[in-house]
C-alpha positions in Angstrom: 157.1 -18.3 -28.7 154.0 -17.2 -26.7 150.8 -18.9 -27.8 146.9 -18.9 -26.7 145.5 -21.7 -25.1 142.0 -22.6 -24.1 140.6 -22.7 -20.5 137.5 -24.3 -20.4 136.8 -23.0 -23.9 138.3 -19.5 -23.3 141.1 -18.2 -24.9 144.0 -17.3 -22.5 147.4 -16.8 -21.7 149.8 -18.2 -19.4 151.2 -15.3 -16.9 154.6 -17.0 -17.4 154.4 -16.0 -21.2 152.9 -12.5 -20.4 155.9 -12.0 -18.0 158.4 -12.7 -21.0 156.4 -10.4 -23.5 156.6 -7.2 -21.0 159.9 -7.9 -19.5 159.4 -8.5 -16.0 160.2 -11.5 -13.6 157.2 -13.6 -13.3 156.9 -13.5 -9.3 156.8 -9.7 -10.1 153.9 -9.9 -12.6 152.3 -12.3 -10.3 152.6 -9.9 -7.2 150.7 -7.0 -9.5 148.1 -9.4 -10.8 147.5 -10.4 -7.2 146.8 -6.9 -6.4 144.8 -6.2 -9.5 142.5 -9.0 -8.4 142.3 -7.9 -4.9 141.1 -4.4 -6.2 138.8 -6.1 -8.6 136.8 -8.1 -5.9 135.8 -4.8 -4.1 133.6 -4.1 -6.5 130.4 -5.8 -6.9 130.0 -5.2 -10.5 133.4 -6.9 -11.6 134.5 -10.6 -11.6 138.1 -11.2 -11.5 138.1 -14.3 -13.4 137.0 -12.3 -16.3 140.4 -10.9 -16.3 142.7 -13.3 -14.3 142.2 -17.1 -13.5 144.5 -18.5 -11.0 146.4 -21.9 -12.2 149.3 -24.1 -11.5 152.4 -25.7 -13.4 154.9 -27.7 -12.8 158.6 -26.6 -12.7 161.7 -28.4 -13.8 161.8 -30.4 -10.5 158.6 -31.4 -10.9 157.1 -29.2 -8.0 153.7 -27.5 -8.5 154.0 -23.6 -8.7 151.0 -21.0 -8.9 150.4 -18.9 -12.2 147.5 -17.0 -13.4 145.9 -17.3 -17.0 145.0 -14.2 -18.5 142.1 -13.6 -20.5 141.8 -11.1 -23.3 140.6 -8.6 -20.9 143.4 -9.3 -18.4 146.0 -8.4 -21.0 144.1 -5.2 -21.5 144.3 -4.6 -17.9 148.1 -5.3 -17.6 148.8 -3.2 -20.9 146.7 -0.2 -19.5 149.3 -0.3 -16.3 152.0 -0.1 -18.8 153.5 3.1 -21.1 156.0 3.6 -23.7 157.4 1.4 -26.2 157.0 -2.2 -24.2 153.6 -1.4 -23.4 152.8 -0.6 -27.3 154.8 -3.5 -28.2 152.9 -6.2 -25.8 149.2 -4.7 -26.7 150.1 -5.6 -30.4 151.3 -8.7 -29.5 148.6 -9.8 -27.4 145.8 -8.6 -29.8 147.5 -10.3 -32.7 147.4 -13.4 -30.8 143.8 -13.2 -29.6 143.1 -12.3 -33.1 144.6 -15.4 -34.6 142.9 -17.5 -32.5 139.3 -15.9 -33.1 140.0 -16.3 -36.9 140.6 -19.9 -36.4 137.3 -20.4 -34.8 134.2 -21.0 -37.2 130.9 -20.9 -35.7 128.7 -23.7 -36.4 126.0 -21.4 -38.4 128.8 -20.6 -40.8 129.4 -24.2 -42.3 127.0 -25.3 -45.1 127.7 -28.9 -45.1 125.1 -30.1 -42.6 127.2 -33.0 -41.1 130.1 -30.6 -40.3 127.9 -27.9 -39.1 126.3 -30.6 -36.6 129.3 -31.9 -35.5 130.5 -28.1 -34.7 127.5 -27.2 -33.0 128.1 -30.2 -30.9 131.3 -28.9 -30.0 130.4 -25.4 -29.3 127.9 -26.8 -26.6 130.5 -29.1 -25.2 132.7 -26.0 -24.9 130.3 -23.8 -23.4 129.2 -26.2 -21.2 132.6 -27.0 -20.1 133.4 -23.0 -19.6 130.4 -22.9 -17.3 131.5 -25.5 -15.4 134.9 -24.3 -15.0 134.2 -20.8 -14.2 131.6 -22.0 -11.0 134.6 -24.1 -9.9 136.9 -21.5 -10.1 134.2 -19.0 -8.7 133.9 -21.3 -5.5 137.6 -21.5 -4.9 137.9 -17.8 -5.4 135.3 -17.5 -2.6 136.9 -19.9 -0.6 140.0 -18.0 -0.6 138.6 -14.8 -0.4 138.0 -14.6 3.4 141.6 -15.5 4.4 142.7 -12.4 1.8 140.2 -10.2 4.1 141.4 -11.2 7.2 145.3 -10.9 6.3 144.7 -7.5 4.7 143.0 -6.3 7.4 146.0 -7.4 9.6 148.7 -6.1 7.5 146.7 -2.7 7.0 147.1 -1.8 10.8 150.4 -1.1 11.9 150.0 -0.5 15.6 150.1 -2.8 18.2 146.8 -4.5 20.0 145.8 -6.4 23.2 145.1 -9.7 23.3 141.4 -8.8 23.8 141.3 -7.1 20.5 142.5 -10.6 18.8 140.3 -12.5 20.7 136.9 -10.4 19.4 138.1 -11.7 15.6 137.6 -15.1 17.2 134.6 -14.7 18.9 135.8 -15.1 22.4 137.0 -13.4 25.5 140.4 -12.3 26.0 140.8 -14.6 29.1 139.7 -17.7 26.8 142.3 -16.5 24.1 145.3 -16.7 26.6 144.2 -20.1 28.3 143.9 -21.0 24.6 147.4 -20.2 23.8 148.8 -21.5 27.1 147.5 -24.8 26.0 149.2 -24.6 22.6 152.5 -23.9 24.3 152.8 -20.6 23.3 152.9 -18.6 26.4 152.8 -18.7 30.2 151.9 -16.7 33.3 154.2 -15.4 35.7 153.5 -12.6 38.8 150.3 -11.9 36.6 151.8 -11.3 33.1 151.5 -13.5 30.1 155.0 -14.3 28.8 156.1 -16.2 25.4 157.9 -19.2 25.5 161.1 -19.1 24.2 160.7 -20.4 20.6 158.3 -17.8 20.3 160.3 -14.8 22.0 162.3 -14.2 18.9 159.7 -13.8 16.4 158.9 -10.0 17.1 155.0 -11.3 18.1 155.0 -9.3 21.0 156.0 -5.9 22.8 155.9 -5.3 26.4 154.9 -1.8 27.8 154.9 -0.7 31.5 152.7 1.5 32.7 153.2 3.4 36.3 150.7 2.7 39.0 149.9 3.9 42.5 148.8 1.3 45.3 146.1 2.3 47.8 148.8 2.4 50.1 150.5 5.1 48.5 153.2 2.8 47.2 154.4 3.3 43.6 154.7 0.6 41.2 154.7 -0.4 37.4 152.6 -2.8 35.7 154.1 -4.7 32.3 151.4 -5.4 29.8 151.9 -7.7 26.8 150.5 -6.4 23.6 150.7 -7.8 20.0 152.4 -6.8 16.9 150.8 -7.2 13.5 153.5 -9.9 12.7 152.4 -11.5 16.0 148.6 -11.5 15.2 149.3 -12.9 11.9 151.8 -15.6 13.3 148.7 -16.4 15.7 146.4 -16.7 12.8 148.2 -19.2 10.9 149.1 -21.0 14.2 145.5 -21.1 15.2 144.1 -22.0 11.8 146.4 -25.5 11.9 144.2 -26.3 15.0 140.9 -25.4 13.0 140.2 -22.1 15.1 139.1 -19.9 12.5 138.5 -15.9 12.8 134.6 -15.1 12.6 135.2 -13.7 9.1 136.1 -17.0 7.9 133.3 -18.9 9.3 
């Protein structure tokens, strides 16, 4: 049975309940909401927290899992993405739930008894204070997480190979310095003038080798091998470097 809960004084519905209402697997709804939130973030006039609030719950094993709390606007957003009978039923259900919640709330000015009116006014004041505090905390968390999302999105949107120099620029350093850092971290070693990955990283699909024909000054023909990084490798380096407190400029 779906029900409305309060988050810092604001009525919301757990994404697990919404997933059940719309007939989706929760992980698929979570994926959709994450995309919606990222799209909303691109507009300076919109706040994702007015729609979707990141939260957590404990599963049957007692392990913490992510979920979202959807405001009425968030439910409207999800409903607008749906068509047909399921969309109509979900719209009717969430509107009914929110209306029931609103009908149970009586504003202090509507209470005639002065003592009860004062008590209700205090409750309203505390709810508003907690709501504002909660939103500030949630906004701060969202801002802390957003740089990572931006950098990862930039990586995943680029499908081509990149040089170590291009990756190094993301961190405000030269390609030479980045190569030395990766050597110190046990990622790669140099052989015959070419940086190669150590065995533990060779099967991860992080790099591809390119050969280029060259002609020496004495006329001898030769080939030069260059190691380039895939976007998977670029993302792998991001996670590895983050463990050593080395962050791209976008996250500083």
